[in-house]
N, C-alpha and C positions, 0 to 999 in steps of 0.2 A: 390709223386703224380702223378695222373693219368691227363692227359690233352688230352680235349676237339680240337679237329679239329675247331669245329661251336660252334659258339652260337646265340641263336636266343632270342631275347627279344621278345613277341609278349604282346603286351598291350590292352587290353578291355576296353574301353570308357565306365564308370560309373561304373563299376563293383563292388561296397563296399562288405565290410565284412558283412553285410546282405545279399547282394545276392547269395553267396555263403550255404547261412544257412536257407535263406528260397525260393530256386530255385534248384530243380533238376536238377541236374550237372554231371552226373555219369562221364563224361571227365574228367571231372576235378578233380573230386573228386577221380577218379582213378589216375590220375598222382600225385596227393597231396600224398597218402597214398605210391606208390613208388617212393618217392624223399622226400623233406626236406618243409617243410610247416609253413609260419607264418601266422595265420587269421587275423592277426591286424600288418599291415605293414602303418608306420606315413606316409603321404605324408605333405607339405608343404599345409595352403587352397587357394583351385580355384579361389583366386581371379582374376580378370580382373584389373590389373594394369594400371593407367589412365598417369602416369607421363610420358614426351615425353623420358626422358632419357630411359626407358624400350622400350618405342616403337622404338627407334633408335637399340636397341638390337635383342628383340625377338620379337614375333608375337603371341605367345599364352599366357598363364596364365604363372607361374611360376611352377608351379610343372609338364609341361612337361618338361620344359629343365635341373629341376635338377633331373630328374631322368637317364636320359644320359651324366650327366655332371657329376654327384656323389659328385656335391656338394650345397649347397643352397644360395652359396658367387655365384654370376652371374654377371661378367660386362663382357664388349665388349672383353675380353683379356680370359673370359671362353675358354674352348675346349671340344669341344663335344667328347663321346667316340670313334666314327668314324673316329676322326682326328687321332687318336694312331695307325691306319693302312692305311689312307691315306698316299700315292699314292697305296704305292709296293703292299696291299694284295685284294683282291675280298671283297667287300661290297654291302649292296644291303639295303633299304628305301623302304618297300614299306606300303603306308597309303592311305585311304579313307578322310582325310583332308589337307589343304593346309600347316601349319605351314612352312612357306618357309625357314625360320630361321634354323631352325634344320632340313633342307632335303640336304644341303651343304655338301661337302666331301665324296660323298657316289661313289664307278665305276658305281653305277644301282638306280637310284631314283625316283621312279613312287606314284606320290599323283593326286589322282584324285577324287574329292569329289562326286562325278556322280557317281562313284564304289560302286558295295555292296562290303557287308564282305563277301561273297560267290566269288567275281570277286578276292579281296584280299588273299585270301586265296591259290586259284589259280593258282595266282601268283608265291607265296609263294612256293609251291610248284615246278615249276615249274624254278626259280630261285635257289631251293638248288640243284636242278638235272644238269641244264646248267650250273649254277656260279659255285655253291659249294663256299659260302661265307665266308670268317672265324669269320664275323657279319653280323645280319640281324636283323633289324628293325622291326615290323608287328605292326604297329597301326588300330584296327578295331572300326567305328565310330559308327557303328549301332546303341547299345547301346544308347549312350549316344544320337541319333538322336530319337531313337525313345520313348524314357522317353518325349522329350521334347512334344510329340503328348500330352500325359496324361494330361502337363500345359494347351494345349494349344486350347485343343479341346471343343466345345463348344454342340459337344452334350451328351445326360443324356446314358452314359455309365458306366456300374460299377467302369473301369479304370480312369475315368477323376477324374484328383488332386489325383490321388491313383497310382502309380505306380506296386506294390504287387496285384492288384488284378488279381483277376483268369483272364487269355488270357487276361492281359495288354500287347499293342505291346513291352512293354521294356522289362518284362518277357518273352515273345517270342522272343527276339533280343539277349538276355542273353543265352536262352536256345542255338538258332543257333549256335551262337557265342562257345559257349563250342561242341558243334558238330564236328562244323569248327577245332577246336583245337586238338578235337580227330581223327580225321580223317587227317589233318596233320601229327599227331604221328604216324599213319599207314603206311604215305605215306614215310616218314623218314625210317620205318623198312625197307619197302619195294626197296629202294634205297640201302640200307644195311648202312646208316647213322645215325640209331638214336643213337648206343653205342660209337658213335663217337661227337654228337652234344651233347652241355648245352642248357635245354630247361626253358629259364623264362618267367610265367605268372604270370602279372601283370595290375592293373591298374594306371591309373594316378589321377586319383580322385572315392570317392562314389557318392551316390543319395540320396536326401529326397526323399519322400514317393510325392511330388507335382510333382519331377519332374525334377527339378531345383536339382545345385550344387553352394547354396550358400556358403559363405568361411565361416560361422560363424557356420556350423551346424557339428557338430564333426562326423557325418555318411560321410559325404564327406572329410573328412582326412583318414580314416580307410579303406583299401583297401588287400585282401588277395594276397600274393606273394606263388608262388610254383618253385620248381626250381628242375630239374631233369637232369640224364644226368652223365657224368664219373666223378668221383669224389666226388660228392654230395651224402651224406646217406639216404640212403632207411627208410623210416618211422621218421625223426628227425620232431620233433616236434618242434618248435623256439615259444617263449614267445613275444617276438617283434624281429622289424626289423623297417627300415626305407629306403623309397625308394631310395635316395641319398645312402645305403650301395650295390645296387645290380653291379653299376660299377665298385669300388675297389673290388665287388669278383667275377666281369668275369673275370678284368684286372689281378686277382691272378690266377686265373684258366688258364689261359694261359700265363701266367707267360711273362707280360708283365708290364710296370710302367702308371700307372692310368692316365688320360689325365690331372688332377689339382693336386694339393698338398692339405693336410686340411681338405678335403673332409669325406665320410661316412666311414664306418668300414667294412674291411673282416668279412662277416657271418661264425666267424668260426665254430659255432655251426651246422653249414650245412653241412663242409667237413671230409673226410674220412679222409684226413688228413691233420688238421689244422697248419698256423706256429705257431712257438716256441713262439712271440708277441702273446697274445690272451689279449687286455686289455677289461673290460667290458665297455656295452653299455651306455653312459651317458644320452642316450633317451633324446636328446637335443629338438627334433622337436616337440615332445610331450607335454612334458613342454611347451615350444614355444606358440604353437598351442591355447593351454588351457589359456593361458597369453594373447596372443591378442585379446582372445575373452575376458578376465575379464576385462581389461583397458577399455575395448571401455564400455561396460554393466554399468561399474564404472563412467566413465566419463559421460554418458550420466546420472547418477543421479544425483551428482554432478552438473551437468552443469547448472540448474534450479534456484540452492539455492545461484548460481556468483550472486547478489546481487547488488552491486556498481564496478565500474570501478577500484580498486583494488584487488578487488577478482577475476572478470573475467581475471584482467592479470596476479593471480597469477593460474588463473585456465592452459590458454594458455599458457604458461610460462613449466608448467610438461607438457600439450598436444604434443608442438613442440619438448619435446624432445625423445619422444618414436616415436621409431619406426617401426609402423605398416606393413602392405601389400603393402599400398602404396606408401611406401618410400623402397619396396624392392630394389631396384636400390644401395639404400647408403650403403645397409648392407655389402657390403666391406669395407668399409672404417672402421669400427669395429673390425677388423682384424679374426676374428673365429665366428662360428655360436653359440659356447657358448659366445662369447664378447658380440653378440647381444643379447642371453637372458637376460644375468647380465646386461645391459644396458635398457633392459623395464624393467623388474623385478626392478630396482631402481628406474624408472620413475612412475612404479604401485604403488610401497611402499610410496612414496612422496605423489602421488594423494590418497590415500588411508589414511595418516595422514590428510591431508586436509579437506577430509569425515567426519572423526573423529573429527575434529577442527570444523565441518560447523555443526557436528551435522545430517548429512547426512548416513541414515542407507539402504545399500545396501545388497544384497546377493550373490554380485560377490565375488569369492573368485579364486586365481591363482592356480593351481594345482602345 
């Protein structure tokens, strides 16, 4: 198996699957064609978890740390991928957003909310030249910031409440992020590092047309995943992946153990020399994403029908068993991600039975 000397994980904020389809992104599409590409890589909903238990662990939505932990079960003991290399090998973190909890255990970490995407990528090129890190994380926040302009502007412009409109700030920011990615790849070639570098391009979440990333919008769960470099097939098209698969795949390529057990799957379909063990993808995150929405929609339909104290008690007993995103810090207690899904599916089934008993009609269905 070809082993890369460097891994670069580039996260373009708010680049959803629709962004790759609706925006002219020649550099990103060129990368996708030259390596392995999955147009629908599923992440957890980009929820703001209000639980104090979560705030004691991370200062971002769960979709960010799960991406670099390689697992959707996050606790205070969960390690991030940079800790595999810390402190013996050089690592770099560059982001124009804070997320302090994700910025520890790097040789060099620069997080500057005032920096532009251009500046972040200039630093990335400089760090590759000076530090030659075994692992570098880059997060470009520009598109997410620009998307909010469509949501917040009071001007009478075509892109108000429509990030897909021509000349919208979001569209321009995504295009610029794509150009910067292409320029970064060219810099790697000039430094003689392109054929030694495993480059991963993805996003933490997608975006709604309004310019938000509501947790119950499926377009906010689906993001592109591009992988190019030594050991990666050229022209491979993956029909499914999950964000938590990136870290296990990276660690397999670098011949190191992943930071946590029981996480995502090695994306064997993308590898020129896949491991002998090749279990099928269970696609739990996609199933769970839809189940989270289905439960809340059904609960909203059933709740008005709870006319008596006993009925309200029955309803709330079922609701209290469901582990939605606001109970994300409690997921590890259920053992595995599949365990979370099966636990929540049972609560959903019980809620559906109650709805039928009470004669409540609902279009909500869990996929």
